C-alpha positions, 0 to 999 in steps of 0.5 A: 937832824935829816930825815933819815936820822929822824925816822932812826930814832922812832923806829927804836922810840917805837921797838922799846913799847913792842917789846913792853908789851910784849912782857906786860903780855907774857906777865899777865899770862903766868899770872893768870895761869898761878891764879887758876891753878892755885885757885884749883888748889883751894877748891879740891882741898876745900872739898876734901873739909867734912861738913856736917848735914845739921850743921848745913840746916842750921846755916840754910835756915837761919840767913835763907841761904842756899845748901852748897853756900852754906857747906863752903861757908862752913868749911872755909871757918874750918881752914881757917879757924883750925881745929872748930868743930860744931856750934864754934864751927856754925858761928864763925861759919855765920858770922862770914857770911854775915860780913861779906 
């Protein structure tokens, strides 16, 4: 094999690696964009759930967490567990915080 043929073969191998790296970069950028948009949508939906002040106070007293953490747990429990109200909602939120 001549030196020119070897150089040409080497160039063809490196070209494929560069194309593959570019494709991976584009895929990672697309995944990051999807993740951030879905996180924003979930956060917006989560903010729409109303929680009672008394429920937040119970969780704060029992687990010694911040009010924000308690409110977030209540909202997550309400969204995932459906139409829970009162004590069952608080119990579900407490379970979430203890097991997480």
